C-alpha positions as CSV (number, residue, x, y, z in Angstrom):
1,M,0.0,0.0,0.0
2,I,2.8,2.4,0.9
3,R,4.6,1.6,-2.3
4,L,1.4,2.4,-4.3
5,L,1.1,5.8,-2.5
6,L,4.7,6.6,-3.2
7,V,4.3,5.8,-6.9
8,A,1.1,7.9,-7.1
9,A,2.9,10.8,-5.4
10,L,5.8,10.6,-7.8
11,A,3.6,10.4,-10.8
12,A,1.6,13.5,-9.6
13,C,4.9,15.4,-9.1
14,L,6.2,14.5,-12.5
15,L,2.9,15.5,-14.1
16,S,2.9,18.9,-12.3
17,C,6.5,19.5,-13.3
18,D,5.7,18.8,-16.9
19,A,2.7,21.2,-16.8
20,V,5.0,24.0,-15.6
21,E,7.6,23.2,-18.3
22,S,4.9,23.3,-21.0
23,A,3.3,26.5,-19.7
24,P,3.6,29.5,-21.9
25,V,6.9,31.4,-21.5
26,V,7.3,35.1,-21.8
27,A,10.7,36.8,-22.0
28,I,10.9,40.6,-21.5
29,V,14.2,41.4,-23.2
30,G,16.4,44.6,-23.2
31,A,14.6,46.7,-20.6
32,R,16.2,48.4,-17.7
33,L,15.4,46.3,-14.6
34,Y,14.3,48.3,-11.6
35,N,14.0,46.1,-8.6
36,P,14.3,48.0,-5.3
37,P,16.2,47.8,-3.0
38,S,18.7,46.2,-5.4
39,P,20.4,48.5,-7.9
40,G,18.9,48.4,-11.3
41,F,20.7,47.5,-14.5
42,D,20.2,47.9,-18.2
43,H,19.8,45.2,-20.8
44,S,17.9,42.7,-18.6
45,V,16.0,39.6,-19.3
46,V,12.9,38.6,-17.2
47,I,11.6,35.1,-17.9
48,V,8.0,34.3,-16.8
49,R,6.7,30.7,-16.9
50,G,3.4,29.5,-15.4
51,G,2.6,32.8,-13.8
52,R,5.9,32.9,-11.8
53,I,9.2,34.6,-12.3
54,A,11.4,31.8,-13.7
55,A,14.6,33.8,-13.9
56,F,15.9,37.3,-14.4
57,G,19.3,38.9,-14.9
58,S,21.5,40.5,-17.6
59,Q,21.1,39.5,-21.2
60,Q,24.7,38.1,-21.1
61,E,23.9,35.8,-18.2
62,T,20.2,34.9,-18.7
63,P,19.4,32.7,-21.7
64,V,16.0,33.2,-23.4
65,P,14.2,29.9,-24.1
66,A,13.7,29.4,-27.8
67,A,9.9,28.9,-27.5
68,A,9.4,32.1,-25.4
69,E,7.2,34.9,-26.5
70,K,9.7,37.7,-26.7
71,V,8.7,41.2,-25.6
72,N,11.0,44.0,-26.7
73,G,11.8,46.1,-23.7
74,L,14.4,48.4,-25.3
75,G,13.9,51.9,-23.9
76,K,11.5,50.7,-21.2
77,V,11.8,49.8,-17.6
78,V,10.5,46.5,-16.1
79,M,9.7,46.6,-12.5
80,P,7.5,44.8,-9.9
81,A,3.9,46.0,-9.9
82,D,4.2,46.3,-6.1
83,S,7.4,48.1,-5.3
84,S,7.4,46.8,-1.7
85,R,7.8,43.3,-3.1
86,P,11.0,42.9,-5.1
87,L,11.2,40.4,-8.0
88,A,12.4,36.9,-6.9
89,S,12.8,33.7,-8.8
90,G,9.7,31.6,-8.1
91,G,7.7,34.7,-7.0
92,P,4.6,36.0,-8.7
93,A,4.9,37.5,-12.1
94,D,3.2,40.8,-11.3
95,L,5.1,43.3,-13.4
96,L,5.0,46.7,-15.0
97,L,6.7,47.6,-18.3
98,V,7.0,51.4,-18.1
99,S,8.5,54.4,-19.9
100,G,10.0,57.2,-17.8
101,D,11.6,57.2,-14.4
102,P,10.3,54.5,-12.0
103,R,11.4,56.6,-9.0
104,G,9.3,59.6,-10.2
105,S,7.0,60.1,-13.2
106,Y,6.4,57.2,-15.5
107,T,3.7,55.8,-17.9
108,V,2.6,52.2,-17.7
109,E,3.0,50.7,-21.1
110,R,1.9,47.1,-20.2
111,R,0.9,45.4,-17.0
112,M,1.3,41.7,-16.2
113,R,-0.7,40.0,-13.4
114,D,0.1,36.3,-12.6
115,G,2.0,36.0,-15.8
116,Q,-0.7,37.3,-18.1
117,W,-0.8,40.7,-19.8
118,V,-3.9,42.6,-18.7
119,Q,-5.5,45.9,-19.7
120,R,-4.0,49.0,-18.0
């Protein structure tokens, strides 16, 4: 009986991992990353998979998956929608893609909630 439960648990885990891997992937490429309290940097990549932040970093260090929907962020700033919650791998993909200064006056170009682009 225990063996059957272990096999069922392993199968469920493998199926859920496969679902995350096959979830749509979005890559925001080239934007300035603003992620307080960390210092921001230009030419970033933010990878979103299954409504979560899968990875983020510089374009030199963060590979873009081949099947990703690529969003051109050049000249824009990508930042957490809630500035009190910095981006973290595995964290919710609640993002803003903005033009202007994120510390002052900016215009929201696109808004992402739980990994999905939504109306402003």
